[in-house]
C-alpha positions as CSV (number, residue, x, y, z in Angstrom):
1,M,-144.5,-101.9,-19.4
2,I,-140.7,-101.1,-19.1
3,T,-138.9,-101.7,-22.1
4,P,-134.9,-101.8,-22.6
5,G,-134.7,-98.7,-24.6
6,D,-136.8,-96.7,-22.2
7,D,-135.2,-93.6,-20.4
8,Y,-131.5,-94.6,-21.4
9,G,-129.8,-96.8,-18.6
10,E,-130.3,-96.8,-14.9
11,G,-128.1,-93.8,-14.1
12,A,-129.7,-91.5,-16.5
13,R,-133.1,-92.9,-15.0
14,Q,-132.0,-91.9,-11.6
15,D,-130.9,-88.6,-12.8
16,R,-134.2,-87.8,-14.5
17,F,-136.4,-88.8,-11.7
18,G,-134.2,-86.6,-9.2
19,Q,-135.3,-83.7,-11.4
20,L,-138.8,-84.8,-11.6
21,H,-139.3,-85.1,-7.8
22,A,-137.7,-81.4,-7.3
23,R,-140.3,-80.5,-9.9
24,R,-142.9,-82.3,-7.9
25,R,-142.1,-80.7,-4.7
26,D,-142.2,-77.6,-6.5
27,M,-145.6,-77.6,-8.0
28,L,-146.8,-78.4,-4.4
29,A,-145.0,-75.7,-3.0
30,T,-146.2,-73.0,-5.3
31,L,-150.0,-73.8,-4.8
32,N,-151.8,-71.8,-2.2
33,P,-153.8,-74.2,-0.4
34,P,-157.6,-73.4,0.3
35,T,-158.5,-72.3,3.8
36,C,-160.1,-75.7,4.4
37,G,-156.7,-77.5,3.2
38,F,-155.7,-79.2,0.0
39,R,-158.6,-82.0,-1.0
40,V,-156.6,-85.5,-2.0
41,V,-157.3,-88.7,-3.3
42,P,-154.9,-91.8,-1.9
43,Y,-153.7,-94.0,-4.5
44,A,-151.8,-97.3,-4.3
45,L,-150.6,-99.9,-6.9
46,T,-150.1,-103.4,-6.3
47,V,-149.5,-106.9,-8.4
48,H,-151.8,-108.7,-5.7
49,P,-155.8,-109.0,-6.3
50,V,-156.3,-107.9,-2.7
51,A,-156.9,-104.3,-1.5
52,P,-153.6,-102.8,-0.2
53,S,-155.3,-101.7,3.0
54,A,-151.9,-101.1,5.0
55,T,-150.2,-99.0,2.3
56,L,-153.7,-96.8,2.0
57,Q,-153.9,-96.4,5.5
58,R,-150.0,-95.1,5.7
59,V,-151.0,-92.7,2.8
60,R,-154.1,-91.2,4.8
61,A,-152.2,-91.1,7.5
62,Y,-149.6,-88.9,5.9
63,A,-152.3,-86.7,4.3
64,A,-154.1,-86.2,7.6
65,F,-150.5,-85.1,8.9
66,R,-150.1,-82.5,6.4
67,G,-153.6,-81.3,7.1
68,W,-155.1,-82.6,3.9
69,R,-158.5,-83.9,3.3
70,V,-159.3,-87.2,1.9
71,V,-162.4,-86.8,-0.6
72,R,-162.2,-90.5,-1.6
73,D,-161.2,-93.5,0.0
74,G,-158.1,-95.2,-1.4
75,L,-158.1,-96.0,-4.9
76,W,-155.7,-98.9,-6.4
77,D,-154.9,-100.9,-9.2
78,N,-153.7,-104.5,-9.0
79,G,-152.2,-104.8,-12.7
80,G,-148.7,-104.3,-11.8
81,M,-146.4,-101.6,-13.9
82,D,-149.1,-101.0,-16.5
83,R,-148.9,-97.3,-18.2
84,P,-150.9,-94.8,-15.7
85,D,-153.5,-94.2,-18.2
86,A,-153.9,-97.9,-18.7
87,R,-155.1,-98.2,-15.0
88,D,-158.5,-97.8,-13.9
89,G,-158.0,-96.6,-10.5
90,W,-155.2,-94.2,-11.6
91,M,-157.6,-92.7,-14.1
92,E,-160.4,-92.3,-11.4
93,A,-158.2,-90.5,-9.3
94,L,-156.7,-88.1,-12.0
95,S,-160.6,-87.6,-13.1
96,L,-161.1,-86.5,-9.6
97,V,-158.3,-83.8,-10.2
98,R,-159.6,-83.0,-13.5
99,N,-163.0,-82.5,-12.3
100,G,-162.2,-80.2,-9.4
101,V,-163.1,-82.8,-6.6
102,A,-159.6,-83.2,-5.6
103,D,-156.6,-81.0,-5.8
104,G,-153.8,-83.6,-5.7
105,I,-153.1,-87.5,-5.7
106,V,-151.0,-89.1,-2.9
107,T,-149.2,-92.3,-3.3
108,F,-146.9,-94.1,-1.0
109,D,-144.1,-93.8,-3.4
110,A,-143.3,-92.8,-7.0
111,A,-143.4,-96.4,-8.3
112,A,-147.1,-96.3,-7.6
113,V,-147.2,-93.9,-10.6
114,S,-144.5,-95.1,-13.0
115,A,-141.0,-96.8,-13.1
116,L,-140.2,-94.6,-16.2
117,P,-139.3,-91.0,-16.3
118,S,-141.3,-90.1,-19.3
119,E,-144.4,-91.6,-18.0
120,Y,-144.0,-89.9,-14.4
121,A,-143.2,-86.5,-16.4
122,A,-146.5,-87.0,-18.3
123,V,-148.5,-87.2,-15.2
124,L,-146.8,-84.2,-13.6
125,D,-147.7,-82.1,-16.9
126,E,-151.4,-83.1,-16.6
127,L,-151.5,-82.3,-13.1
128,Q,-149.8,-79.2,-13.3
129,N,-152.3,-78.2,-16.0
130,R,-155.1,-78.6,-14.0
131,A,-153.2,-76.7,-10.9
132,G,-153.2,-80.1,-9.4
133,F,-150.0,-81.7,-7.4
134,L,-148.8,-85.4,-6.9
135,A,-147.3,-86.3,-3.5
136,H,-145.5,-89.4,-2.0
137,V,-145.2,-90.4,1.6
138,P,-141.4,-89.7,2.6
139,P,-139.7,-92.8,3.2
140,N,-138.6,-91.6,6.3
141,W,-141.9,-90.5,7.8
142,K,-143.1,-91.7,11.0
143,E,-146.7,-91.7,12.0
144,G,-147.4,-89.6,14.8
145,A,-144.7,-87.4,13.8
146,D,-144.4,-83.8,15.1
147,V,-146.4,-81.4,13.2
148,A,-143.6,-79.0,13.3
149,A,-141.5,-81.6,11.2
150,R,-144.0,-81.3,8.3
151,P,-142.0,-81.8,5.0
């Protein structure tokens, strides 16, 4: 849960997230994709007890657009903004990276990971230690976009 003293105000949080997103993009850019493409796990976070089918479909479509192979159908949690390590679906996705089944986790946006820069940074640390990555669907990405326009 977000607490008032966490991450020192909105301006500082936005600055820190900007740095973390740059780090996340750099992590992916420095990895050498396997000849068969990266293996990824779609993940979503919701507050509703119903599977976020449309969100997971968009994440899978983005993964396909990037040439990544989905190795596990979408995992999701419906507990809201609990710590990532307190969510079963997130921990299963991370376990797939830890065990070499997947190379990365793809989410709709950063909020599916955490609203706190400190938690988000811990996730990046874990993935980087495993030579894995985290990706988010760009907000302006359109399904059916030209492959030459890949971000």
